[in-house]
N, C-alpha and C positions, 0 to 999 in steps of 0.2 A: 829324268834331267839330272844329268851328272853334280858333283861339287863345282867344276869350274865354270860351269853356265850359270848357275844359282851365285856365283860370286860376282861375274860378270855382270847380271840384271844389279844385282845388289850397289854395285860399284857405279852402274849409270843412274841409278835411282839417287845415290847419296850426292852426284855429280849435280844429276838437276836439282837438287834440292839446295844445294849450296848456290846455284847459280842466281835461282829462285831469291833466296834470302840474301844475296851480295846486290839483286834488285832492290829488294825494298828497304835495303838498309840507305842504298843511296838515293831512295826516292825521299825516305823519312829526313834522313841528313840535310837534305835538298831543300825539303819544305821548311825545318827549322830552323835553317839559316836566313829564309827569305822573311820569316816570323819577328819583328820584335822583341827583343828579350824585355821583362820586366823592368829589369834596371835601366834598359839602354830608354823605355816610355819615362819612368822617371826621370832622366835625366832630360829629356827633349821638352816633359811636362815644366819641370824646375826654370828649364831655360826659358821656357814660354811666360812663365809665370813671372820670370825676373823682369823680362822685358816690359811686359802688362805694368807692371809695378813702377817700373822706370816713369812708362808714359801716364800712369795715376799720378805720379809724384808732381810730375810737370803740370798736367791739368790742375792738380789740387792747389800749386802755385799759383796759377793763372787766376783759379777761381779768388784765392785769397786778395789777390791783385785786384782784381775787380770790385771785390768787396769792399778792398782801401778804401780805393778810387770814389766808390759811389757813396759812402758813408762823407767824404771829403767833399764830392761837389754837394749833396745834399745841405749840408755845413754850410758851405759858402751860399748858396742859394736862400738859406734862412737868413744868413747875416746880410746879403747884399738888401733883403727886402727889407729888414730892421723892421719887424712886425713880432713883438711881444708875444702874439698868440702863436704863431708858428715855432718861436723859442720857446714857449713851453712845451709843446707836441714835441719838440725835437728833446728835448729833455726825458718827458712821459718815454718816448721809443727808446734812447739810451737806457732807462730805467726799465722797461720791459726787457728789453734783450738780457738785460745783467742776470734778471732773475731767470729768465728763459734758458740761460748758461751759452748765448749764443756769442758774447763778447769775451776777448783776454782779460782778465784781469792782475793787477798788481796793485800787493797792499802788504800791510805785516801780517802776521798769524801765526799758527803752529804746524807742526810736522810728527805726525803721530807713525812710528814703525811699527809692525805688528808680524811676530813672525812665531811658528811653532816652537813647545819646548824643545832643546835641544837634546833630550832622551827620554824615551817612554817611561815613564813612572809608574804607570798603571795598565795592569794588562788589559783595560778597554781602551783600545787604540784611539777613540774617541776624544777621549778625553785631553790631550795634550797637545791638542791641533786645534787652528781657530777654524770656525765655523762661520757660514754668513749670518748667522746670528747675532754673531757678539761685531761683525763687521756693522750692521744694521742698528745695533744697540749706541756703537761709537758713533756713527754720523747723527742717529737722533740726540744724543746729548748736545755735540756739536750744531746743528739747528736750534736747538733749544740756548745754544748760549749766543745765538745771534750772526753765525757764520755766515757771510756774505754769497759764498765761492765755494766749493769744496770737489775734489779730485781722489779716484785712487787709482795708484799706479799708472798717473797720465793719462785716466779717463774721468771727462766733467762729470759730473754728478747732475740731473735734470730731473726734473719731477716723475719723467718716464722711465728712468733707469733702475735696473734691477739688480740684486744682488743675488744670484743662485747658486747652492754648492752642487759641484757638479765633480764626482767623484774626489781626487785629489787636488783640485782647481775647484776658483770661483769666478764663475760667469759675470761678467761687467757688461753693461750695454753690449751682450749679446758676443762677447769675448771673453775665453779664459785668461784667469792667472793664476800662478800659482805663491807659495808663500815666499818670500814676504811681502807684507802689503804695507804701501806705504800711501797713507792719508794726509793732504794739504788741505789747509781750511784758511782759509782770508776772512780777519775780523777782530774781535779785541782777543788779543793773544792771553792775557792776563785771566779775563773770563773765561775762554775758552779750556786752558790749560786746571786754573781750578775745578771746574766742570768734572772733566775726566778726570784729574787726578785723586778727587776724592768720591768718584762715584763707584757705584757696588760692580757697574759691568768690568771694570780696571781691576777692581780688588779679586773678584773672581779670577778673571784671567792668571794674574800673578799667583794666586793660590796657585792654578794649575800647572803654574811654570812655565806658563806662556809669557815670551818674549815681548812687551810693550815698552817704547822708549817714546815719552813726550817731549818735544823741542820748540821753545819762541822764535820766532824769526822774523826781522827786521823788516826783509823782504822777500815774498812768495811772489810766483807767476804760474797761474793759473789758467792754462790754454781752455777759449771755448769748445764746445761739444763740435764734432767732427762726425757724421755721419758716414765718410769716406772711409774712419780707420777701423779696419775689421781685419783682423787677424786668422780669419777662421780656415782662410784657403792655408797658410802655413801651416795650420796644424793638421790639414788633411795629407798634406805633401808628407808629413813629418810621419805618420800612422802610415801611407804608402810605403814608406822607406823602410821602417819599420819591420810591417807586413811581409818585407819583401825579402828581410832579412831569415 
């Protein structure tokens, strides 16, 4: 076999390989174009989430409206009966709902704002930041001082509420929140203010340069506990977006 024959055979082989590679590349490109990218999937999921949030907000407003109507009908029914026994039971019901955190509360009290130190002043990164234990101690001080209702970053604190450290955030009622933490408490403002201001808990936090601000307020509104409020889906979507980058 001479050189020309060998060249012709090699040319033929390379031509076949080129055709096969071209067909394979087009097939892969077509397949990829049919598959939604991660970015498109996240965008579509975000759109669906926004729509569900709108529906959830509408349904939540309806629930509040029906609960308000129910309370009004119950009160009217008791007033019409003019029965002191029923009136006493209605008062007991309202007190129970207040203790359970199932009613909005308005009154005077204090607002405590807690934030990490502006600068890390220690080699140990855990020294100058707020931990769930700090928040728990503040809550205990407020409860001992007669706080009637407490919220943290808008989350109503009830008997089953938990404050758990979750990395750089703290989980409250199954929702994660970063610092700063705003604690609202309704009750005797002077008593709660003095109890916190003189407490070892606040003294230790100030020693570690954690920022603590305590203010008395004439009117504070604390919303009732709502199991519908849940930002875990938002967090998942954020993690997906970050992971995709």
